[in-house]
MIDOSE-1310 file (N, C-alpha, C; in nm, 2 decimals, decimal comma, always signed):
residues 163
mlir	+0,23/+2,73/-1,28/+0,26/+2,62/-1,36/+0,39/+2,70/-1,47; +0,50/+2,65/-1,49/+0,60/+2,67/-1,59/+0,58/+2,64/-1,71; +0,56/+2,70/-1,81/+0,56/+2,65/-1,97/+0,69/+2,68/-2,05; +0,80/+2,56/-2,09/+0,89/+2,66/-2,19/+0,86/+2,57/-2,31
emtp	+0,94/+2,59/-2,39/+0,91/+2,57/-2,53/+1,05/+2,43/-2,54; +1,05/+2,34/-2,62/+1,08/+2,24/-2,60/+1,18/+2,25/-2,69; +1,31/+2,19/-2,70/+1,42/+2,18/-2,81/+1,39/+2,10/-2,90; +1,41/+2,12/-3,06/+1,41/+1,97/-3,14/+1,45/+1,89/-3,10
qecr	+1,53/+1,87/-3,02/+1,57/+1,71/-3,00/+1,50/+1,65/-2,91; +1,46/+1,76/-2,79/+1,33/+1,68/-2,69/+1,21/+1,64/-2,76; +1,17/+1,74/-2,86/+1,09/+1,69/-2,96/+1,07/+1,60/-3,00; +1,15/+1,57/-3,06/+1,20/+1,42/-3,14/+1,21/+1,33/-3,04
afve	+1,26/+1,29/-2,95/+1,28/+1,17/-2,82/+1,13/+1,16/-2,78; +1,05/+1,29/-2,76/+0,90/+1,26/-2,72/+0,81/+1,18/-2,79; +0,86/+1,24/-2,95/+0,73/+1,18/-3,05/+0,80/+1,01/-3,10; +0,89/+1,02/-3,05/+0,99/+0,87/-3,07/+0,93/+0,78/-3,01
rvgf	+0,91/+0,83/-2,85/+0,89/+0,76/-2,74/+0,72/+0,71/-2,74; +0,67/+0,89/-2,78/+0,50/+0,80/-2,76/+0,42/+0,79/-2,85; +0,47/+0,78/-3,00/+0,43/+0,66/-3,07/+0,22/+0,70/-3,13; +0,19/+0,81/-3,04/+0,04/+0,81/-3,07/-0,02/+0,95/-3,09
grlg	-0,08/+0,99/-3,16/-0,11/+1,12/-3,18/-0,24/+1,15/-3,25; -0,23/+1,28/-3,32/-0,34/+1,31/-3,41/-0,32/+1,36/-3,52; -0,38/+1,30/-3,63/-0,32/+1,36/-3,81/-0,42/+1,43/-3,83; -0,36/+1,57/-3,83/-0,46/+1,66/-3,95/-0,42/+1,66/-4,13
aard	-0,57/+1,68/-4,15/-0,52/+1,69/-4,33/-0,66/+1,82/-4,32; -0,62/+1,86/-4,44/-0,74/+1,94/-4,48/-0,78/+1,96/-4,67; -0,89/+1,97/-4,68/-0,91/+1,95/-4,85/-1,05/+2,07/-4,86; -1,04/+2,12/-4,97/-1,15/+2,21/-4,95/-1,18/+2,33/-4,88
nqpy	-1,07/+2,34/-4,77/-1,09/+2,44/-4,67/-1,16/+2,37/-4,58; -1,18/+2,25/-4,56/-1,20/+2,19/-4,43/-1,12/+2,14/-4,37; -1,10/+2,11/-4,22/-0,98/+2,06/-4,17/-1,05/+1,89/-4,14; -0,96/+1,82/-4,14/-0,99/+1,66/-4,04/-0,91/+1,63/-4,00
vvpf	-0,91/+1,57/-3,87/-0,85/+1,54/-3,76/-0,89/+1,39/-3,69; -0,76/+1,26/-3,73/-0,81/+1,20/-3,68/-0,68/+1,11/-3,58; -0,74/+1,01/-3,50/-0,67/+0,96/-3,38/-0,52/+0,84/-3,47; -0,37/+0,84/-3,45/-0,33/+0,72/-3,54/-0,23/+0,69/-3,45
yfay	-0,14/+0,55/-3,49/-0,04/+0,47/-3,42/+0,07/+0,54/-3,54; +0,19/+0,57/-3,48/+0,30/+0,60/-3,58/+0,44/+0,56/-3,53; +0,54/+0,53/-3,62/+0,64/+0,55/-3,56/+0,75/+0,63/-3,64; +0,83/+0,69/-3,50/+0,91/+0,78/-3,57/+1,05/+0,72/-3,63
esgr	+1,12/+0,79/-3,69/+1,28/+0,75/-3,78/+1,28/+0,83/-3,87; +1,41/+0,85/-3,82/+1,50/+0,97/-3,92/+1,41/+1,05/-4,00; +1,35/+1,17/-3,94/+1,28/+1,26/-3,98/+1,13/+1,20/-4,07; +1,07/+1,12/-4,00/+0,95/+1,07/-4,06/+0,89/+0,98/-3,98
lysf	+0,75/+0,99/-4,03/+0,69/+0,91/-3,91/+0,64/+0,85/-4,01; +0,63/+0,66/-3,98/+0,59/+0,61/-4,06/+0,45/+0,54/-3,99; +0,33/+0,54/-4,07/+0,17/+0,46/-4,03/+0,12/+0,37/-4,13; +0,03/+0,28/-4,11/-0,05/+0,19/-4,20/-0,21/+0,20/-4,16
ttlg	-0,25/+0,24/-4,27/-0,42/+0,20/-4,25/-0,47/+0,16/-4,38; -0,63/+0,18/-4,35/-0,68/+0,12/-4,50/-0,76/+0,27/-4,57; -0,81/+0,20/-4,72/-0,84/+0,34/-4,79/-0,95/+0,42/-4,72; -0,94/+0,52/-4,71/-1,08/+0,56/-4,63/-1,07/+0,75/-4,62
kkir	-1,17/+0,84/-4,57/-1,10/+1,00/-4,60/-1,02/+0,99/-4,59; -0,91/+0,97/-4,46/-0,75/+1,05/-4,44/-0,69/+1,00/-4,56; -0,70/+0,89/-4,62/-0,63/+0,88/-4,73/-0,65/+0,93/-4,86; -0,77/+0,95/-4,88/-0,85/+1,06/-5,00/-0,80/+1,19/-4,97
wmra	-0,81/+1,24/-4,83/-0,77/+1,39/-4,87/-0,65/+1,40/-4,84; -0,56/+1,33/-4,81/-0,39/+1,36/-4,79/-0,35/+1,33/-4,89; -0,40/+1,21/-5,03/-0,41/+1,24/-5,16/-0,41/+1,34/-5,24; -0,53/+1,40/-5,19/-0,58/+1,54/-5,28/-0,46/+1,66/-5,22
npkv	-0,42/+1,69/-5,09/-0,34/+1,77/-5,05/-0,25/+1,69/-4,94; -0,14/+1,69/-4,99/+0,00/+1,61/-4,91/+0,01/+1,70/-4,76; -0,02/+1,81/-4,75/+0,02/+1,93/-4,63/-0,04/+1,86/-4,53; +0,03/+1,80/-4,41/-0,07/+1,78/-4,28/+0,01/+1,81/-4,18
cvev	-0,03/+1,78/-4,06/-0,02/+1,87/-3,95/-0,02/+1,74/-3,82; +0,09/+1,69/-3,75/+0,04/+1,58/-3,65/+0,06/+1,68/-3,47; +0,01/+1,62/-3,43/-0,03/+1,69/-3,30/+0,01/+1,58/-3,18; +0,07/+1,54/-3,10/+0,15/+1,45/-2,99/+0,15/+1,51/-2,87
devk	+0,06/+1,48/-2,77/+0,05/+1,51/-2,61/+0,06/+1,46/-2,52; +0,10/+1,46/-2,44/+0,11/+1,36/-2,30/+0,10/+1,46/-2,18; -0,08/+1,42/-2,10/-0,09/+1,50/-1,99/-0,10/+1,45/-1,90; -0,01/+1,44/-1,80/+0,00/+1,37/-1,64/-0,12/+1,43/-1,54
nhfe	-0,08/+1,57/-1,55/-0,18/+1,65/-1,48/-0,21/+1,77/-1,53; -0,30/+1,86/-1,48/-0,33/+2,02/-1,53/-0,20/+2,10/-1,53; -0,10/+2,06/-1,45/+0,05/+2,12/-1,43/+0,17/+2,09/-1,50; +0,17/+1,92/-1,55/+0,22/+1,89/-1,62/+0,22/+1,78/-1,75
wmsv	+0,25/+1,86/-1,85/+0,19/+1,78/-1,98/+0,32/+1,82/-2,07; +0,32/+1,79/-2,20/+0,39/+1,81/-2,29/+0,31/+1,78/-2,44; +0,31/+1,90/-2,53/+0,28/+1,89/-2,64/+0,37/+1,92/-2,77; +0,37/+1,83/-2,87/+0,45/+1,89/-3,00/+0,37/+1,86/-3,12
iltg	+0,40/+1,94/-3,19/+0,29/+1,98/-3,33/+0,41/+1,98/-3,46; +0,40/+1,90/-3,57/+0,48/+1,85/-3,66/+0,42/+1,90/-3,78; +0,47/+1,95/-3,88/+0,42/+1,97/-4,03/+0,47/+1,91/-4,10; +0,41/+1,85/-4,21/+0,51/+1,80/-4,30/+0,41/+1,77/-4,43
rfqe	+0,44/+1,68/-4,49/+0,42/+1,61/-4,62/+0,39/+1,45/-4,60; +0,25/+1,44/-4,67/+0,20/+1,29/-4,70/+0,29/+1,26/-4,80; +0,32/+1,11/-4,76/+0,38/+1,00/-4,89/+0,33/+0,84/-4,90; +0,23/+0,82/-5,00/+0,23/+0,71/-4,97/+0,34/+0,62/-5,02
lpnt	+0,34/+0,50/-4,97/+0,47/+0,42/-5,01/+0,37/+0,28/-5,05; +0,36/+0,25/-5,19/+0,27/+0,16/-5,28/+0,37/+0,07/-5,29; +0,29/-0,05/-5,26/+0,33/-0,21/-5,31/+0,39/-0,21/-5,43; +0,52/-0,16/-5,44/+0,59/-0,18/-5,58/+0,72/-0,18/-5,56
leya	+0,79/-0,27/-5,68/+0,96/-0,26/-5,64/+1,00/-0,12/-5,63; +0,95/-0,01/-5,70/+1,00/+0,11/-5,65/+1,02/+0,15/-5,49; +0,92/+0,12/-5,43/+0,92/+0,12/-5,30/+0,95/+0,06/-5,23; +0,98/-0,03/-5,26/+0,97/-0,20/-5,18/+1,12/-0,15/-5,03
lerq	+1,20/-0,10/-5,07/+1,30/-0,07/-4,96/+1,24/-0,01/-4,89; +1,15/+0,11/-4,88/+1,09/+0,22/-4,81/+0,99/+0,17/-4,76; +0,94/+0,07/-4,78/+0,82/-0,03/-4,73/+0,90/-0,10/-4,65; +1,02/-0,18/-4,66/+1,01/-0,23/-4,54/+1,10/-0,18/-4,44
qale	+1,16/-0,07/-4,45/+1,24/+0,01/-4,38/+1,13/+0,07/-4,25; +0,96/+0,10/-4,33/+0,84/+0,18/-4,27/+0,77/+0,02/-4,17; +0,77/-0,09/-4,23/+0,75/-0,18/-4,14/+0,82/-0,26/-4,06; +0,94/-0,23/-4,08/+1,04/-0,25/-3,97/+1,05/-0,16/-3,85
alek	+0,99/+0,00/-3,88/+0,98/+0,04/-3,77/+0,88/+0,04/-3,69; +0,73/+0,04/-3,79/+0,62/-0,01/-3,70/+0,62/-0,11/-3,60; +0,66/-0,24/-3,71/+0,69/-0,35/-3,53/+0,77/-0,33/-3,44; +0,84/-0,22/-3,43/+0,89/-0,22/-3,29/+0,81/-0,18/-3,21
rslw	+0,64/-0,11/-3,23/+0,59/-0,02/-3,16/+0,47/-0,14/-3,18; +0,44/-0,14/-3,03/+0,27/-0,24/-2,99/+0,20/-0,15/-3,08; +0,09/-0,23/-3,09/-0,07/-0,18/-3,15/-0,03/-0,07/-3,31; +0,07/-0,07/-3,37/+0,10/-0,02/-3,49/-0,02/-0,01/-3,57
wqta	-0,07/-0,20/-3,58/-0,18/-0,20/-3,67/-0,32/-0,15/-3,64; -0,35/-0,15/-3,51/-0,48/-0,13/-3,46/-0,56/-0,01/-3,46; -0,54/+0,11/-3,54/-0,65/+0,20/-3,60/-0,72/+0,13/-3,72; -0,59/+0,12/-3,81/-0,66/+0,05/-3,91/-0,72/-0,09/-3,96
fasg	-0,69/-0,16/-3,82/-0,79/-0,29/-3,79/-0,95/-0,23/-3,77; -0,91/-0,18/-3,66/-1,06/-0,12/-3,59/-1,15/-0,04/-3,73; -1,07/+0,04/-3,80/-1,16/+0,07/-3,84/-1,21/+0,02/-3,97; -1,16/-0,11/-4,01/-1,19/-0,20/-4,10/-1,31/-0,26/-4,05
qvsg	-1,29/-0,29/-3,90/-1,41/-0,37/-3,83/-1,55/-0,28/-3,85; -1,50/-0,14/-3,77/-1,66/-0,10/-3,82/-1,70/-0,03/-3,91; -1,66/-0,03/-4,06/-1,68/-0,02/-4,18/-1,75/-0,16/-4,25; -1,70/-0,29/-4,18/-1,74/-0,41/-4,26/-1,64/-0,49/-4,37
rhta	-1,53/-0,37/-4,31/-1,43/-0,41/-4,45/-1,32/-0,48/-4,35; -1,29/-0,63/-4,36/-1,22/-0,74/-4,32/-1,09/-0,71/-4,38; -1,12/-0,72/-4,53/-0,98/-0,76/-4,62/-0,96/-0,64/-4,71; -0,94/-0,52/-4,66/-0,91/-0,38/-4,70/-0,78/-0,42/-4,76
epii	-0,70/-0,35/-4,86/-0,58/-0,37/-4,90/-0,48/-0,23/-4,81; -0,38/-0,29/-4,73/-0,33/-0,21/-4,62/-0,26/-0,11/-4,68; -0,28/+0,01/-4,66/-0,19/+0,12/-4,73/-0,07/+0,18/-4,60; +0,04/+0,18/-4,63/+0,17/+0,22/-4,56/+0,20/+0,33/-4,63
ycvh	+0,23/+0,43/-4,56/+0,24/+0,59/-4,57/+0,37/+0,66/-4,48; +0,43/+0,72/-4,53/+0,50/+0,83/-4,49/+0,48/+0,96/-4,43; +0,51/+1,03/-4,32/+0,52/+1,19/-4,33/+0,63/+1,23/-4,30; +0,67/+1,30/-4,38/+0,81/+1,36/-4,41/+0,78/+1,50/-4,32
idtv	+0,89/+1,47/-4,24/+0,88/+1,62/-4,12/+0,94/+1,74/-4,21; +0,85/+1,82/-4,17/+0,92/+1,99/-4,20/+0,96/+2,07/-4,10; +0,85/+2,07/-3,97/+0,88/+2,15/-3,88/+0,82/+2,12/-3,76; +0,88/+2,10/-3,67/+0,86/+2,07/-3,52/+0,91/+2,18/-3,45
tghr	+0,79/+2,19/-3,33/+0,79/+2,25/-3,22/+0,67/+2,22/-3,13; +0,74/+2,21/-2,98/+0,69/+2,17/-2,85/+0,68/+2,24/-2,74; +0,59/+2,25/-2,67/+0,57/+2,28/-2,51/+0,58/+2,22/-2,44; +0,63/+2,23/-2,31/+0,63/+2,13/-2,15/+0,57/+2,22/-2,07
avpd	+0,51/+2,17/-1,98/+0,46/+2,24/-1,87/+0,51/+2,20/-1,74; +0,58/+2,27/-1,66/+0,59/+2,17/-1,54/+0,56/+2,30/-1,42; +0,52/+2,21/-1,29/+0,47/+2,31/-1,15/+0,58/+2,40/-1,10; +0,49/+2,50/-1,09/+0,60/+2,60/-1,01/+0,61/+2,54/-0,88
aves	+0,71/+2,66/-0,79/+0,71/+2,60/-0,67/+0,58/+2,58/-0,57; +0,48/+2,68/-0,60/+0,36/+2,66/-0,52/+0,23/+2,57/-0,54; +0,25/+2,51/-0,69/+0,16/+2,42/-0,74/+0,24/+2,29/-0,67; +0,40/+2,28/-0,66/+0,44/+2,15/-0,61/+0,39/+2,14/-0,46
sial	+0,43/+2,26/-0,37/+0,40/+2,23/-0,26/+0,21/+2,18/-0,27; +0,13/+2,29/-0,25/-0,01/+2,20/-0,29/-0,02/+2,05/-0,32; +0,05/+2,01/-0,45/+0,01/+1,90/-0,49/+0,05/+1,75/-0,38; +0,17/+1,81/-0,31/+0,23/+1,72/-0,20/+0,15/+1,73/-0,10
aera	+0,08/+1,85/-0,04/+0,02/+1,89/+0,04/-0,11/+1,77/+0,05; -0,19/+1,79/-0,07/-0,29/+1,70/-0,15/-0,24/+1,56/-0,09; -0,14/+1,45/-0,19/-0,14/+1,34/-0,14/-0,12/+1,33/-0,02; -0,02/+1,39/+0,08/-0,02/+1,36/+0,21/-0,17/+1,38/+0,29
kas	-0,24/+1,44/+0,23/-0,42/+1,45/+0,27/-0,46/+1,32/+0,25; -0,45/+1,27/+0,14/-0,53/+1,17/+0,08/-0,46/+1,02/+0,12; -0,34/+0,99/+0,17/-0,29/+0,88/+0,25/-0,32/+0,86/+0,37
């Protein structure tokens, strides 16, 4: 397998296309990672949730990390890591324009509401106040693996054998 570094442009295009990853927060030297749906737009990730551990931790420490990956098989995968800062977008006049921008970006994604809704179902909160937030991206790095010539020929032979 050949592993190469992705350009910042490739990373952004990948994150925009995938729209699902893992959000890492830390509090009192303890990490916490959760899956989440997001929409990427203009150097920001927008997301939606309800009040819980994730929001409490990000309010206490706004520095976050996001991991987005896609694995086709052992030899073909992509992984992007973003670091950034959490910002809550409260339902106030001051944030109305940015909240609208966030909602428009999120509505382009299918299932953008799903993890927050599922969280409410599990905890028994059916009418929790929605929280819209963004992650301002500070850094982005990524790697991509592709099969080398030998691995590609092995995969072709295995496919032929299975047929």
